[in-house]
C-alpha positions, 0 to 999 in steps of 0.5 A: 030149725027157725022158719025164716032165712036171713039172706045177705050178700049176693043173694041180695041181688034180685036176678040171683035170688029169682034163679035160686029159688025158681020164682020171685020172693017177697022179702024184708029188710033185716040186719045182722048186729055185731058182724061185718062182710068181708070179701073172702080170700079171693071168693065171691061170696063174703065171709061173715066176721065178728066185730061189735058195733057193726052190722050187716044188711041183708034181707029176711024171707019169712017161712020159706017153702020146703022147695024153697029151703031145698033149693037155697040149701043146694045152691049153697052148698055148691059154695061150700057154706054151712047152716047156722042160727043168727038173730036179726033185726027187723022192723017188727024186732029181734028174730031168730033166722037161718044164715048161710056162712063159713068160718073165718078159719076157712076164709080169711077176710080181705076188704069189706064187702059191697053189694054195688061193686059186687054186682058190677063186677060179677052179677051177671056172671055168678047169676048165669052160673047159679042157672047151671047150678040150678039146672042140677037140683032135680037131677042131682039133689044133693050130689056134691057140687062145690068141687066144681063151682070154679069151673062152673063159673068159667062157664058162666063168664061164657055165658055172659060173653056169649049174650053180646050181639053177634053179626047176622048178615047172612044167617037167621035172626033166632028168637028165644022161642026157636029151641025147645028144651024137653029134657036136660042131664049131665051124666058126667061132670069134672074139670069138663063136663058133658051134657044130654039135651033132648030138643026141638029146633025150629026149621027154616020152613018155619016148622019145628023139627022132631025131638033129637038128642044131642050131646055138648061137651062143656069147656069154658072160653079160652084165649090163644096167642102166638108171639111174634117178633117183626124185627127177627121175623119169628114166632115162639111156639110151645110143645106139651103132651096133650091127651086128645091126641093121645085117645085118638091114637096119634103116634105123636101126642106131643103137640105144637101150639100157640099159648093158650088157656081158659079165660078165668072168672073176672078176667078179660080175654086179653088180660088172661092171654098175657097171664097165660104168656107169663106162665107158659113161656115166660114172657111179658107181651107187647101189643095184642092184636086179635086175629078171630073169634069163633067155635072150634068145634060147634057140633059138640063142644061150647068152647069159644076162642079169642085168637091174638097175635102179640108183638114181642121182642124174641131174642136168643135164649128166651125160649125154655121149659115153663108151665104152673106146677099145680097143674102138672104143665110141662111145657117147652118153648120154640123160637121158630123163624117165619119161613120154617113156621110155613114149612111146618104148616105145609108139613102138617107138624102143625096140626092144632086148629087155633095155630093153623088159623093164626099162621095163616092170618099172620102169613096175610099180615106180616108184611104189614106188621114188619112195616110198622111201628111194632113197639117190640118189646113193650 
């Protein structure tokens, strides 16, 4: 086994390499002749393809420690990349090195890959996700992560959004050292995950709390959107089976909801809202108006919601049955007049938090929306 490692693509992004290795590493420029890096079938790591006269720029990590090698192996396994041996050019001449790549058969090549473009679009999100992957390194030591990497990217994107400055007019202004994590483990991970923390937090008197044990249900950021036709004064609600009410023992586990879904990696909340409207209701939305941004259950869930009302043309016959077949979605639409909508809210048949919040917002803003140039059908 060659003692050196050739790094290319995202691992040439210093913050990402630091997170993966857990340290700053000395590297040198290196080039892989006869290969070109391409975007790979919608993935965020490039594919290497043979191409005479071309070369791929990268970095050489000389004589990595066993810990370095183990951490890189673990991280690259999360991306479903395998090890190979390549010959690279350095200032000192040719040298054999280990590289991580997947065959073109698995990843169909797209446009030429560019580090600056990747950094601008995905650098923060992938680096944040790498932190979550490497947090599992000591616990898992080789347990499969690759099947969950897509879900982990959703959370990584949420971490980036969570760093945006939040108002602190009344609540305390937190400093980085105000929460001390003594241990973190992940006893369950699939589409969602559960994390257990042993931690201490700074109390209002300035001292630290005793160590406490807290669990968090990890799910990504999501959007909700309620289509509203201000001319016809009606909304479109969707109905679908929900496992949460079923597991609670609810006799009626089919819920009335707004259109909703998680924000995919690389999407904005607004883009996600428009995509979900097509998937769940066959609707092309007009103006999107933000209702609120909020944690629905901050004591136990990481989920953060962006809720909107969308101005739409909602004629008779627009409601149907929709959903993404690969996700086993079976979603029925209902056109509901505003007054009946308020009756459903009062009776408790509307019992999903984001729809309750949006209904109360619409009740307050309805007159203004009906009085303005709504752009319905835009």
